[in-house]
C-alpha positions in Angstrom: 0.1 19.4 -16.3 -0.6 17.8 -12.9 0.5 15.0 -10.7 -2.9 13.2 -10.0 -3.6 12.2 -6.4 -3.4 8.5 -5.7 -7.2 8.2 -5.3 -7.8 9.5 -8.9 -8.4 6.8 -11.5 -5.6 4.5 -12.5 -5.1 2.5 -15.7 -2.6 0.3 -14.0 -0.1 -0.2 -11.2 3.4 -1.7 -11.1 4.2 -3.9 -8.1 7.6 -5.3 -7.3 7.9 -9.0 -6.6 10.6 -10.2 -4.2 13.0 -12.8 -5.5 16.6 -12.0 -4.6 17.7 -14.2 -1.6 20.6 -11.9 -1.0 18.2 -9.1 -0.2 15.8 -11.4 1.5 17.9 -13.8 3.6 14.9 -14.5 5.9 11.2 -14.7 5.1 11.5 -14.6 1.3 8.7 -17.1 0.7 6.4 -15.2 3.2 7.2 -11.9 1.5 6.3 -13.4 -1.9 3.0 -14.6 -0.5 2.3 -11.2 1.0 3.0 -9.4 -2.3 0.9 -11.9 -4.3 -2.0 -11.3 -1.9 -1.6 -7.5 -2.3 -1.6 -7.9 -6.1 -4.7 -10.0 -6.1 -6.5 -7.6 -3.8 -5.8 -4.5 -5.9 -6.7 -6.4 -9.1 -10.1 -7.1 -7.5 -10.8 -9.9 -10.0 -10.4 -7.4 -12.8 -12.7 -4.8 -11.4 -9.9 -2.7 -10.0 -6.9 -1.6 -12.1 -4.5 -3.6 -14.3 -1.9 -5.0 -11.9 1.6 -5.5 -13.5 3.7 -7.7 -11.1 7.3 -6.9 -12.0 9.7 -9.9 -11.6 13.5 -9.9 -11.8 13.8 -13.3 -13.6 11.7 -15.8 -15.4 11.9 -18.2 -12.4 10.5 -15.5 -10.2 7.8 -14.8 -12.8 6.8 -18.5 -12.9 6.4 -18.5 -9.1 4.4 -15.3 -9.2 2.1 -16.7 -11.8 1.3 -19.6 -9.5 0.6 -17.3 -6.6 -1.7 -14.8 -8.3 -5.0 -14.7 -10.0 -5.3 -14.9 -13.8 -6.1 -11.2 -14.0 -2.7 -10.2 -12.7 -0.2 -9.6 -15.4 3.4 -10.9 -14.9 6.2 -9.1 -16.5 10.0 -9.5 -16.4 12.3 -6.5 -15.9 15.6 -6.8 -14.0 15.9 -4.6 -10.9 17.8 -4.6 -7.6 14.9 -4.7 -5.1 11.2 -4.4 -5.1 10.7 -0.7 -3.9 9.2 0.6 -7.1 7.6 3.5 -5.4 11.1 4.9 -5.2 12.7 3.6 -8.4 9.7 3.7 -10.7 8.6 6.9 -12.5 6.2 9.5 -11.2 3.5 9.9 -13.9 2.0 13.3 -14.6 -0.9 14.0 -16.9 -1.2 17.0 -19.2 -4.5 18.9 -18.6 -4.6 20.1 -22.2 -4.5 16.8 -24.0 -4.4 14.1 -21.3 -0.9 13.1 -22.4 1.1 11.3 -19.7 4.8 11.9 -19.0 7.1 9.9 -16.7 9.1 12.2 -14.4 12.2 10.3 -13.6 14.0 11.8 -10.7 17.6 11.0 -9.7 18.1 7.8 -7.6 21.2 7.0 -5.7 20.3 4.0 -3.6 18.7 5.9 -0.7 21.6 8.1 -0.1 24.2 5.5 -1.2 23.2 2.9 1.3 21.7 0.3 -1.0 23.0 0.6 -4.5 21.9 -2.3 -6.7 22.1 -3.0 -10.5 18.9 -2.3 -12.3 17.4 0.2 -9.9 18.9 3.2 -11.7 17.0 2.7 -14.9 14.0 0.5 -14.0 11.8 3.6 -14.0 12.7 4.5 -17.6 12.2 0.9 -18.8 8.8 0.6 -17.2 7.7 3.9 -18.7 9.0 2.8 -22.1 7.0 -0.5 -21.8 3.8 1.6 -21.8 5.1 4.1 -24.4 5.0 6.9 -21.9 7.7 9.5 -22.7 10.1 10.3 -19.9 11.7 13.4 -18.6 14.8 13.0 -16.5 15.7 15.2 -13.5 19.0 15.7 -11.7 17.3 16.2 -8.3 17.4 13.1 -6.2 13.9 12.3 -5.0 12.4 8.9 -4.2 8.6 8.5 -4.8 8.1 7.6 -1.1 9.6 10.9 -0.1 6.8 13.0 -1.5 3.0 12.8 -1.4 0.6 15.0 -3.3 -3.1 15.8 -3.3 -3.6 16.4 -7.0 -4.5 20.0 -6.4 -1.1 21.5 -6.1 -0.1 20.6 -2.5 2.8 18.4 -1.5 4.1 17.1 1.8 7.6 15.9 2.4 10.3 15.7 5.2 13.4 17.7 5.6 15.2 14.7 6.9 15.0 13.0 3.5 14.9 15.4 0.6 17.4 17.9 2.1 19.7 15.2 3.4 23.3 15.8 2.4 23.5 12.2 1.0 20.9 13.2 -1.6 20.8 16.8 -2.5 23.9 18.4 -0.9 23.5 22.0 0.3 20.0 22.3 -1.3 17.8 24.8 0.5 14.0 24.6 1.1 13.3 27.4 -1.4 15.4 25.7 -4.1 13.6 22.4 -3.6 10.2 24.2 -3.7 11.2 25.9 -7.0 12.2 22.5 -8.4 8.9 20.9 -7.4 6.9 23.9 -8.7 8.5 23.4 -12.1 8.6 19.6 -12.2 5.2 18.7 -10.7 3.3 22.0 -10.8 3.3 22.2 -7.0 1.9 25.4 -5.5 2.1 24.6 -1.8 4.7 22.5 0.0 4.3 21.4 3.6 7.6 20.7 5.3 7.6 18.1 8.0 10.7 17.3 10.1 11.8 13.8 10.7 10.3 10.5 9.6 9.9 7.3 11.7 12.7 6.0 13.8 14.8 3.2 12.2 13.5 4.1 8.7 16.5 3.4 6.5 15.1 5.6 3.8 16.0 8.6 6.0 12.4 9.4 6.8 10.1 8.8 3.9 6.9 10.7 4.2 4.7 7.8 3.1 5.3 6.2 6.5 4.3 9.4 8.3 1.7 11.5 6.5 -0.5 10.7 3.5 -3.0 12.9 1.7 -6.5 11.3 1.9 -8.4 14.2 0.2 -7.5 17.6 -1.3 -5.8 19.6 1.5 -6.3 16.8 4.1 -3.5 14.5 5.5 -3.7 11.5 7.7 -1.0 11.3 10.4 -0.5 8.6 13.1 -1.3 9.2 16.7 0.4 7.3 19.5 -2.0 5.8 22.0 0.5 3.6 23.8 2.9 5.1 26.4 5.9 3.3 24.9 5.4 4.4 21.3 8.9 5.4 20.1 7.5 7.8 17.5 5.0 9.7 19.6 7.0 13.0 19.5 7.5 12.7 15.8 3.8 12.2 15.1 2.9 15.2 17.2 5.5 17.4 15.6 4.3 16.4 12.1 0.7 17.1 13.0 1.6 20.6 14.3 3.6 21.4 11.2 0.9 20.2 8.9 -1.8 22.3 10.7 0.5 25.3 10.6 0.9 24.9 6.9 -2.9 25.1 6.5 -3.7 21.5 6.0 -6.6 19.7 7.6 -5.2 16.8 9.7 -6.9 13.6 10.6 -5.3 11.2 13.1 -4.9 7.4 12.6 -4.0 5.1 15.5 -0.3 4.2 15.1 1.0 0.6 15.2 2.8 1.4 18.5 6.1 0.0 19.5 7.0 -2.7 17.1 10.3 -4.7 17.0 11.9 -7.1 14.6 14.6 -9.3 16.0 14.7 -7.1 19.1 15.1 -3.8 17.3 12.6 -1.0 16.6 11.1 -1.3 13.1 9.2 1.4 11.1 5.9 -0.4 11.0 3.2 2.0 9.8 -0.4 1.9 8.7 0.3 5.0 6.6 1.9 2.7 4.0 -1.5 1.9 2.6 -2.1 1.8 -1.1 -5.1 3.5 -2.7 -6.4 1.5 -5.7 -9.4 2.1 -7.9 -11.7 -0.1 -5.8 -9.6 -1.3 -2.9 -7.4 0.2 -0.2 -4.7 -2.2 0.9 -3.7 -1.6 4.5 -0.7 -3.3 6.1 -1.3 -5.5 9.2 1.4 -6.5 11.6 -0.4 -8.8 14.1 -0.4 -5.8 16.5 -3.1 -4.9 19.0 -3.9 -1.7 17.1 -4.4 -3.4 13.7 -8.2 -3.6 13.8 -8.7 -0.1 15.2 -6.6 1.5 12.4 -8.5 -0.5 9.8 -11.8 1.1 11.0 -10.3 4.6 11.0 -8.9 4.2 7.5 -12.1 2.7 6.2 -14.0 5.7 7.4 -11.8 8.0 5.2 -12.6 5.9 2.0 -16.3 4.9 2.3 -16.5 4.1 -1.5 -13.6 1.6 -1.4 -13.3 -1.9 -0.1 -10.6 -2.4 2.6 -8.1 -5.2 2.2 -6.4 -5.8 5.6 -3.3 -7.7 4.6 -0.3 -9.1 6.4 2.9 -7.1 5.9 5.0 -8.7 8.6 7.5 -10.3 6.1 7.7 -7.2 3.9 8.6 -5.0 7.0 11.6 -7.2 7.5 12.8 -5.9 4.1 12.1 -2.3 5.2 8.7 -1.3 3.8 5.1 -2.3 2.8 2.5 -2.0 0.1 2.9 1.6 -0.8 6.7 1.2 -1.0 6.5 -1.6 -3.6 3.9 0.0 -5.9 3.7 2.8 -8.4 0.4 3.7 -10.0 -0.2 4.7 -13.7 -2.9 7.4 -13.7 -5.5 7.3 -16.4 -4.8 9.6 -19.3 
């Protein structure tokens, strides 16, 4: 059994579509357009993977249908909010027979901060919709808190998975043992803190992403006022000390929403079968980061897409998606 890397072939991807005005009091229509553009890009007119845009209600589904291409599938499943990377299942594949299994880790609303109806079991319902058997785990782990290279390596942050609001009193060796059994992880790289103002308590998919076996991309601050400069350098040092190859991607820099620091990150890209979707913020470093990410994936198209409205909700493209690896 293995947890395939994100760049390995997908049969499909689930993407959450925003619709709850209580969770999106500002910019809901803009966020819906951004998600639709993301879904269209990853579908790649049917040449990519099957995109399943998950909507809370039929009204949301009707709107999503109008905003997306014919190749995008619209499905209705109740959920709290759109962050399916965290609430959806992590799909593993058996090496012996290619059978898929949904690993459903515990979810407690990001440490009890955002508990909403439907988020606790949306992962099980999505897996069941594709007849993928599920295995439930007591360990609380959101999908955005871990990233793997498909070859037994995993990267995460202590700030998140060892947080007392998730896995109280858990030690690093205990977490490593759990990941070794649940996902067949052989090597775990521990990073420290995630980005400032990240209400997920430091998800790694905003900080460090595997881009090849044993190779991680980590932001690099080039602006003097980048609030995450020390965090980026600490992460790079820890990754190198763990034996990983590190490549640096220009960071967004200081980015504010309504006068407050926001966790804008180019690391929240999504790796589709044919397209890499990279968030854009109207920042001066957008174009530079696009070129650097494109160089890492020469066989993919690059879709540079606005994520300004999504960031207001707390995340971007990787946060709202969960891939279904090919059997």
